[in-house]
C-alpha angles and dihedrals in degrees: 000000000000119000117243097233144343102230114338128029091230098045119131120249118203136186140158138224132204100035094135097044128116094212139032132028131308105243128202134188133194125195140180114204125203124253110276095020111161134177125168095202100047115109141132103319091235089063093053131079119244089251093054092048091051091049091050097049099073091039091054092045091051094045100043123104083215139337139182135195127195138179126209109199132222097261091058093040088056091049101048103020129249098277093054090042091053092051091045090053090051091050091049091051093049091046089065091070116108098185095063131245126250100174136014128202114199130197111235134015105284130073140135120225115270105222105304097321114129116236143184126212113217121191109227087002090153088069094046110043131044096222094052091045089051091050090050091054093049093047092048097046094046092048093046090052090052092050091049089053095052090043086074089062096047107021093163090079093053093222090164086072107028095032090214097303118141098262120158089252092053093048091049090053090051089052091052103037105021123226132313138214087270095059122097103241094197090062125088102251097185136015110266086013117212126191111293128204116244120229112211 
């Protein structure tokens, strides 16, 4: 059973999705849940089926005091590295809040202070606290929707299924077709990577 909150009932939970992908953005979400919020299904997004995540998204959006979602795209990921891009996406999602933020709980063990707001990093926090779990669901569903959209442009990579992760199918498509404007060029696309042509 997930705990309602770490320190304050109205603290912001934040998490990201897509950090280990070869293509597409890293996406972060931040959410502030109301006092007394309960949901028996909500959990770390990786523990939920796609159907359950998609059912939860509108419920979380309707229930939240506030939430924000932000993408950081491959060009910027390549420039600042994936860790900094993940933290930047979290900052961008928190910056969308209008009601202010007095405490932030972050999934994982790395974060940079957002303005002067105190924060706490919690390893596997998305499996411990409702607000981080909710952020993980929003980040995952928004990123998946983006990958399904760009799949229509480059269907040969089957992003609607693999969502840009380094599956065997995705790597085989990179071998055959090269990389696209949506791929992260600072990432190792293939084992023993050779120079790849870029499709623009």
